[in-house]
N, C-alpha and C positions, 0 to 999 in steps of 0.2 A: 504493500500500500504506500503511495507517495506521500510526502509531506504536504499538508493542505494548509495554505496560507490565505489570509483574507486578501492578499494581493491579487488573487485571481479575479476578484470583483472590483478592484480599484480602477476608477476611471478618472480622467483628467480633462481640464478645460482651462481657458485663459480669460480672466475678467478681473484684473487686479483691483479695480475700484468697487467691486461688488459689495453690497451690504446685505446682512442676513435678515431677510423678511420671510424666511422659509422654514427654518428649523427651530422648533420649540425647545424649552429648557428641561422638559420632562418627557421627551419622546422615546418610544420603545418600538422597535421593529424586530420581528422574529421570522426567521427563514429556515427552510429545510434545504440542506446541501446534499446533492446526489452525485454519485461517481459511477462511471461506466466500468462495471466489473464483469469480465468475460462476456462482453456484449450486451449486458443487461444494466440499465440505469437503476441504481440502488440507493435508497435513502440511508445515509450513514451518519449524518451529524446535524446539529442545530446551530445556527449562527444567530447571534443576538446583537443588535446595535442600539445603544441607549445613550441619552444625554442627561446631564444633571448639572446644576450650578455649584460652583466651589468658591467659597469666599477666602481671600487671602488678606494680608494686612494692608494691601494697597488697592485691590480691585476684586471684582467677582469674575471668575473665569467660567468657561463652559467645558465640562468634561465630556469627551466623546469616547465612549467605551464600546469595543467590539470583542466578542468572545466566540469561540468555536468549540463545541463539545460533542464528541461522538455519542450516539445512542448506546445505552448500556450493553446491548447485545453484541456490539462491536468492540467493546473495551478489551476483551481478552485477545482479540485479533490484532487491533491497532488502536490504542487509546490516545485520544487527542484532548488536550486541555490548553487552549491557546487564548491569550489575552493581548489585545492591542488597545492602547488608550492615548489620547492626546488632550492636552489642556490648552485651550485657545481663547482668543478674544471673541466674546459672544457676538459682536457686530460684524467683524471681518473674517473670523475663523483663522486668523493668523496664529500659528502654533508657538507656544513657549516651552512646553515640556512634552516629552513623548516617552512612552514605555511599551516595550514589546517583550512578552514572556511566553516562550514557546515550549510546550511539553508534548511531544509526539512520539510515542513508543519509547525508544532509547535515545531519541534526539532531544537536546535541551539547548535553549539559547535565551539569554536575557540581555536586552539592549535598551539603554536610556540615552535620550538626547536632551540637551539644553540649548535652545536657540538664542543666538545673538544676531538679530537682523541688522543692527547698525554696523556691525563689523563683518557681516556675511560669513559667519562661522557657526558651527555646531560642535559642542563638546559632547563626546560620546563616552559612555562607560559600558563595557561589555562584561557580563559575568558568565563564567563557564562552570562546568562541574569541577569538583575538587578545589573549590574556593579560589579559582583563578579569576583575576580582574585585569582588564586591559583598558587603558585610557587613550583616547585619540581625538584630535581636533581636525575637523573637516571643513574645507571652504565650500560655500554654497553660493548660488546665484540669487539675485533679487527675486523674491516671491517664492522661493523653494519651500515646500511643505513636506511633512511626513506623510506616510501612506493613509493614515486615518483621517487627518484633516483634509487631505486631497479628496478622499471619498465623499466626505460631506460637502466640500466646497463646490463640487460639480453641480450640486443642486441649486446654487445661487445663480447659475448661468441662465441667460435669457434665450432659451432655445427657440422661442416663438419668433425671434427675429434673426435666426440663423438660416441660411439657405441650404437646401438639401445637397449633401456632398461636401460641404465645407468642413475643414478640420482645424483643430486648435491643439496646442501643446502646453505643457507645464512641467517644470523641473520638480522631481521628487527625490528625497534622500532615502535610500534603502540600503541596508547592510553597509553603511558608511561610505556610500558613493552615490553620486547624483545620476539619475537616469531621466530620460525624456519620455514622458507619457504622451500619447496621442489619442484624441477622440475625434470621430467623424460622425456628423449628424446625418442620419439616413431617412429622416422624415417621421411621420406619425403612423401609428398602428394600434388598433384596438385589440386587446387580448383578454381572456378570461383568467381570473386569479382567485385565490381563496378569500379575498376581501371584495370580490365583485368584478364585474366587467369594466375594464379601465382603458380609456384612451391614453396612449403613451407616446413619449418621444423614444425613438429607437436609435441606439448608438452603437457604433463599432469602436472597439478599443484596442490599443496596442502599446508596445514599449520598445525602447531602443535596445533593451536587453533581450537577446534571443532565447535565454534560458528561463524567461518569465512567462510571457504570453506569445503564442505562435500563430501564424497564419492570419486569416481574415474572418475567422469564425468565432471571435470573442465579442459577444453582443450583450447589451443591457437595455432593458426597457424601464423608463421611469415615468411616473404619472404626469400627464400634461395638464397639471393644475397648479395651484399655488404651493402645494407641499412638495411636489416633485420627488416622491419617494420611489426608490428602486423596488420593483415588484417581481422582476424575472431576469435571470442572467444565464448565458451559455458561455462556457470557457473551454479553451484547449491549451494544455501544457505539454511539455515533452513526454510525460508519462501517461497521458490519457486526456479525457475530457469529462465534463460534468455540467450540472445545472444548479441554480439557486432559485428557489421559489418562496415567495412570501407566505407566511402563515397567519400573521396578525399584525396590526398597527394600532397604537394608542398614543395619547398625549400629543397629537398633531397640532401644529401652531395655527393652521388655517382650516 
């Protein structure tokens, strides 16, 4: 079973002046993740995306939390307990802190970023097994985000005013290096979901990293309304392909 990362559903766009009128402070989206096993698409994990306010001594930030957990019947085969979280400005979704804690079978990784947008650097701390700690500073471009804040940031984009076939890019820091994400708007499509029949913006996604997303079959549908929530995704990676389907949505802003 391959490592399963939330990166599979990470999409990117470019609108650096966007303001958050879309994402609420107590939103919760739940998904079923399926993977193609021996030619059969099988539900193997639940993915949850949640937002919550976090007060600091200077400001109130928005916590963006994403988790992936295998269903219990798969734990003996391949147990996944993944956490991705980003602490961002609630109006612009600019990230300040990022944490990634990956537990997948025998694989473990913990990575923390502290962003300094003025100096265009990220201080990273990686914890490994056997109490190993590695510190490293990484240079970033203007507007670079982590994977979680990027995933939410796409929802601020004004797809209604994009022409079909147009593409946008955004720099993302992942595994201590900057990659270029690409999104192409494919138009509108109405699909049936667990939360009803939804008119959606259909998007194709890709990455400059060939070992992340492959081909032109990585697609995402987000609702064509004021909430712009992802409701369905199809992805292809070097070791296979899968789907992400929404189960429930609550705490929506609009």
